[in-house]
C-alpha positions in Angstrom: 0.0 0.0 0.0 1.0 3.6 -0.5 2.0 5.8 2.4 -0.7 8.4 2.8 -1.0 11.5 5.0 -3.9 11.1 7.5 -4.6 14.9 7.6 -4.9 15.0 3.9 -7.4 12.2 3.9 -9.4 13.9 6.6 -9.5 17.2 4.8 -10.5 15.6 1.5 -13.1 13.2 2.9 -14.5 15.4 5.6 -14.7 18.8 3.8 -18.0 20.6 4.6 -19.1 23.4 2.2 -20.8 26.4 3.6 -22.2 29.6 2.2 -19.0 31.6 2.6 -16.9 29.2 0.4 -16.2 30.8 -3.0 -16.4 29.0 -6.3 -12.6 28.9 -6.7 -12.2 27.1 -3.4 -14.8 24.5 -4.3 -13.2 23.9 -7.7 -9.7 23.5 -6.0 -11.1 20.9 -3.5 -12.9 19.0 -6.2 -9.7 18.7 -8.2 -8.0 17.4 -5.0 -10.7 14.8 -4.5 -10.4 13.6 -8.1 -6.7 13.2 -7.6 -7.1 11.4 -4.3 -9.5 8.8 -5.6 -7.3 8.2 -8.6 -4.5 7.4 -6.1 -6.7 5.1 -4.2 -7.6 3.2 -7.4 -3.9 3.0 -8.3 -2.9 1.7 -4.9 -5.4 -1.1 -5.1 -3.4 -2.6 -8.0 -0.1 -2.5 -6.0 1.3 -5.4 -3.8 -0.1 -5.2 -0.2 3.0 -6.5 1.6 3.8 -3.1 3.0 2.8 0.5 3.0 5.5 1.7 0.5 5.9 0.0 -2.9 9.6 -0.4 -2.3 9.1 -2.5 0.9 10.3 -6.2 0.7 8.9 -9.1 2.6 10.7 -9.8 5.9 13.0 -12.8 6.2 16.0 -14.1 4.3 14.2 -14.6 1.0 10.9 -13.9 -0.6 8.4 -16.6 -1.2 9.2 -16.5 -4.9 12.8 -17.3 -4.3 12.5 -20.3 -1.9 11.7 -23.5 -3.7 9.5 -26.1 -1.9 10.6 -29.7 -2.3 8.5 -32.6 -1.3 10.1 -35.9 -0.2 9.1 -38.9 1.8 9.9 -42.6 2.5 12.4 -44.2 4.8 11.8 -43.6 8.5 15.5 -44.8 9.0 16.7 -41.4 7.7 13.8 -39.3 8.9 15.4 -37.7 12.0 18.4 -36.5 9.9 16.3 -35.1 7.0 14.2 -33.2 9.5 17.4 -31.7 10.9 18.6 -30.8 7.4 15.2 -29.2 6.5 15.7 -26.8 9.4 19.3 -26.0 8.6 18.6 -25.5 4.9 15.3 -23.6 5.2 16.8 -20.3 3.9 17.6 -21.9 0.6 14.8 -24.3 0.1 11.8 -25.6 2.0 12.1 -29.4 2.5 8.9 -31.2 3.4 9.6 -34.8 4.3 7.3 -37.5 5.6 8.6 -40.8 7.0 6.1 -43.3 5.5 8.4 -46.2 4.8 10.8 -47.0 1.9 8.2 -48.8 -0.1 6.0 -45.7 -0.1 8.9 -43.5 -0.9 9.9 -45.5 -4.0 6.3 -45.7 -5.2 5.5 -42.0 -4.8 8.8 -40.8 -6.3 8.1 -43.1 -9.3 4.6 -41.7 -9.7 6.1 -38.1 -9.3 3.8 -37.2 -6.4 7.1 -36.6 -4.6 10.2 -34.7 -5.9 12.4 -37.3 -4.2 11.9 -40.5 -2.2 14.2 -42.1 0.4 14.8 -45.8 0.7 17.2 -48.0 2.7 17.0 -50.5 -0.1 17.9 -49.8 -3.7 15.1 -50.2 -6.2 14.4 -53.8 -7.3 14.6 -54.6 -11.0 10.8 -54.6 -11.2 10.6 -51.2 -9.4 13.3 -49.7 -11.6 11.8 -50.9 -14.9 8.4 -49.5 -13.9 9.9 -46.1 -13.1 11.9 -46.0 -16.3 8.8 -46.7 -18.3 7.2 -43.6 -16.7 9.9 -41.0 -16.7 13.3 -42.5 -17.5 16.3 -43.5 -15.4 16.4 -43.1 -11.6 19.5 -41.9 -9.7 20.4 -43.4 -6.3 22.3 -41.0 -4.0 23.6 -42.3 -0.7 22.7 -39.8 2.0 23.7 -41.5 5.3 24.7 -44.8 6.9 23.4 -46.2 10.1 22.7 -49.2 12.4 19.6 -51.3 12.9 19.6 -52.0 16.6 18.0 -55.0 18.3 15.8 -53.4 21.0 14.1 -55.4 23.8 12.1 -55.0 27.0 13.4 -57.3 29.7 13.0 -55.9 33.2 15.8 -56.8 35.6 18.5 -57.3 32.9 21.0 -54.4 33.2 23.8 -55.3 30.8 23.3 -55.5 27.0 22.1 -58.8 25.8 24.3 -60.5 23.2 22.7 -61.7 19.9 23.9 -63.5 16.8 22.4 -63.6 13.4 21.4 -67.3 13.7 19.6 -66.6 17.0 17.8 -63.6 15.8 16.7 -65.5 12.7 15.3 -68.3 14.8 13.4 -65.8 16.9 11.7 -64.3 13.8 11.1 -67.8 12.4 9.2 -68.7 15.6 11.8 -71.4 16.6 13.1 -69.6 19.7 10.2 -68.5 21.9 11.6 -68.0 25.4 14.2 -65.6 26.6 16.1 -68.3 28.5 16.3 -70.5 25.4 19.7 -72.5 25.4 20.9 -70.7 22.3 20.5 -67.3 23.9 21.8 -68.5 27.2 25.0 -69.8 25.5 25.7 -66.3 24.1 25.0 -64.7 27.5 26.9 -66.7 30.1 26.4 -65.5 33.6 23.2 -63.6 32.8 20.0 -64.8 34.5 17.7 -64.7 31.5 14.0 -65.2 32.5 11.6 -67.9 31.4 9.6 -65.2 29.6 7.9 -65.4 26.2 9.7 -63.6 23.4 7.3 -61.4 21.4 8.9 -60.4 18.1 7.8 -57.0 16.8 8.2 -56.2 13.1 7.3 -53.5 10.6 3.8 -53.8 9.2 4.5 -51.7 6.0 7.1 -51.9 3.2 10.3 -50.9 5.0 13.9 -50.4 4.0 14.9 -51.1 7.6 13.1 -54.5 7.2 15.1 -55.0 4.0 18.4 -54.4 5.8 17.2 -56.7 8.6 16.1 -59.6 6.4 19.2 -59.3 4.2 21.3 -59.8 7.3 19.3 -62.7 8.6 19.3 -64.3 5.1 23.1 -64.2 5.1 23.2 -65.6 8.7 20.6 -68.4 8.3 19.9 -70.6 5.2 16.6 -71.6 6.8 15.6 -67.9 7.0 16.7 -67.3 3.5 14.6 -70.1 2.2 11.4 -69.5 4.3 11.3 -65.6 4.4 14.2 -64.2 2.4 15.2 -60.6 1.6 12.2 -58.2 1.4 10.9 -54.8 2.3 7.6 -56.5 3.1 8.2 -60.1 4.0 5.5 -62.6 4.9 6.2 -63.3 8.6 5.1 -66.5 10.2 2.4 -66.2 12.9 4.6 -64.6 15.5 4.5 -61.4 17.5 3.0 -58.2 16.2 3.5 -55.7 13.3 3.8 -51.9 13.9 4.0 -49.0 11.5 7.3 -47.2 11.3 10.4 -47.4 13.4 8.7 -45.2 16.0 5.8 -47.6 16.1 8.1 -50.6 16.7 10.1 -48.7 19.3 7.0 -47.5 21.1 5.5 -51.0 21.3 8.7 -52.6 22.6 9.1 -49.9 25.2 5.6 -50.5 26.6 5.5 -54.3 26.5 7.8 -56.5 28.5 9.1 -59.6 26.7 9.2 -57.8 23.3 12.1 -57.6 20.9 12.3 -55.5 17.7 14.6 -53.9 15.2 14.8 -50.1 14.7 17.4 -47.5 13.6 19.6 -46.8 16.6 18.3 -43.2 16.9 14.9 -44.5 17.9 16.4 -46.8 20.5 18.4 -44.0 22.2 15.7 -41.4 21.8 13.2 -43.6 23.6 15.8 -45.0 26.1 15.1 -48.6 25.1 17.8 -51.2 25.9 19.6 -52.6 22.8 22.1 -55.5 22.5 25.3 -56.3 20.7 25.4 -58.6 17.6 28.2 -61.0 16.9 29.8 -60.2 13.6 31.5 -62.2 10.9 34.8 -62.0 12.8 33.2 -63.4 15.9 33.2 -60.1 17.8 30.2 -58.9 19.8 29.7 -55.3 18.5 27.3 -52.6 19.6 25.5 -50.3 17.1 27.7 -47.2 17.1 28.9 -44.6 14.6 32.4 -46.1 14.5 31.2 -49.7 14.0 28.9 -48.6 11.2 31.7 -46.6 9.5 33.9 -49.7 9.8 31.2 -51.8 8.1 30.8 -49.2 5.3 34.5 -49.0 4.6 34.8 -52.8 4.4 31.7 -53.1 2.2 33.0 -50.5 -0.3 36.1 -52.7 -0.9 33.9 -55.5 -2.2 32.5 -55.7 -5.7 28.8 -55.9 -5.5 27.7 -59.1 -7.2 23.9 -59.4 -6.4 20.8 -57.5 -7.3 19.7 -54.9 -6.6 23.2 -53.5 -5.9 24.4 -54.5 -9.4 21.6 -52.5 -10.9 22.5 -49.0 -9.6 25.6 -46.9 -9.2 26.8 -46.1 -5.6 24.7 -48.8 -3.9 26.3 -51.1 -1.4 25.3 -54.0 0.9 26.7 -53.2 4.4 25.2 -56.2 6.2 27.5 -58.9 7.6 30.6 -56.9 6.6 34.1 -58.2 7.2 36.3 -56.6 9.9 36.5 -57.0 13.6 35.0 -53.6 14.3 32.1 -53.9 11.9 28.5 -53.8 13.2 26.7 -56.5 11.1 23.2 -55.0 10.7 24.4 -51.7 9.1 22.7 -50.1 6.1 22.8 -47.2 3.7 19.9 -44.8 3.0 19.4 -43.4 -0.5 17.6 -40.4 -2.0 16.0 -41.4 -5.2 15.2 -39.0 -8.0 14.7 -39.1 -11.7 17.8 -38.3 -13.8 15.7 -35.9 -15.9 14.5 -33.1 -13.8 12.3 -29.9 -14.2 14.7 -26.9 -14.4 13.7 -25.0 -11.3 12.9 -27.7 -8.8 15.5 -30.1 -10.2 18.3 -27.6 -9.7 17.1 -26.9 -6.2 17.0 -30.6 -5.4 20.4 -31.3 -6.7 21.9 -28.3 -4.8 20.2 -29.6 -1.6 21.6 -33.1 -2.0 25.0 -31.7 -2.7 24.8 -29.8 0.6 23.3 -32.8 2.5 26.1 -35.1 1.4 28.9 -32.7 2.2 28.3 -29.9 4.8 25.1 -31.6 6.0 27.1 -34.6 7.2 28.2 -32.6 10.2 24.7 -33.4 11.7 25.0 -37.1 11.3 26.8 -38.3 14.5 24.7 -36.1 16.7 21.7 -38.1 15.5 23.4 -41.5 15.8 24.3 -41.8 12.1 27.8 -42.2 10.6 29.1 -39.6 8.2 29.6 -40.7 4.6 33.2 -41.7 3.8 35.1 -39.0 2.0 35.7 -41.1 -1.1 32.0 -41.8 -1.4 31.2 -38.0 -1.1 33.4 -37.3 -4.2 31.6 -40.0 -6.2 28.2 -38.6 -5.2 29.2 -35.2 -6.5 30.0 -36.7 -9.9 26.7 -38.6 -9.9 24.7 -35.5 -9.1 26.5 -33.7 -11.9 25.0 -36.2 -14.4 21.4 -35.1 -13.6 19.8 -33.4 -16.5 17.4 -30.4 -16.5 14.5 -29.9 -19.0 
């Protein structure tokens, strides 16, 4: 709006004619009135963000300058993306919803999201369907983290020790008591109770489940045969399903006897006990940033020989990695986007991902993730440079 003088408005609008006013005065005031109402009409066409036309919206950037990007998918990476969205808000508005990796892949492919996040690379079927819709999909590693085995067992103060074979038998329904001989053998000196084990699992398509089942399939031929690697496996009639990592964590926290698998952030955030897992080298390792980094470094040394890792650049299986310090249920989370992008949103998305995989990594450890290795960051920059804009 235009800055206007209140006394002038009062004089123009409230003028009262009397017998002593001469014709010249009346004509002068009439001319002023015509000019005033012309100004009012003109001001109605101007922006209303302030009183003067030269005023700018408050804040670091105008609404026209800040691009809004919609993402969703993996709950594994959700805490970190939320942190990134706050730190990056002056450059772009990042709206992210943790709905599970399966939903992230589907909505990205259908272009109802600008990007999707998944803890599992797209399967051949998923990739082919996306290519048919809008061309090639780029996988960008954004973080690495641990899937922790959480449990609710009152009276047990020290971390329980697990192995891949034992966890597999729990989720196959073979081990049903906390004092089962197989668990007791791993936990000598610990008075495990004769309490029913209630396995808790994700009820929706989940990249965390994909990491978990991949590890168990490597650890147990029986698990590989009966359940296998999947974002949405068909579990036997055991335990209970919950939506999201927060749902699994919340159920375990409230119900004694339960065991579940969640990204380590959710375990620590909710103060739920979690155990160590025996790795390929025979060491009992806790889910920590350093043990996840060790797993990533070892995994990147190995040539990927199985799908879906052979289908996409910069995708790696981190489960059951070699090395004494490697945590065996580690995984990588990816941002998925089409290689061909709309000019404005696409450039903003690429710049955000460049920032997230470089400067943005400083937030990783504070949220229980491990920063991406330096060598991988360089490769990510090259990969993002191949994105095309239309």
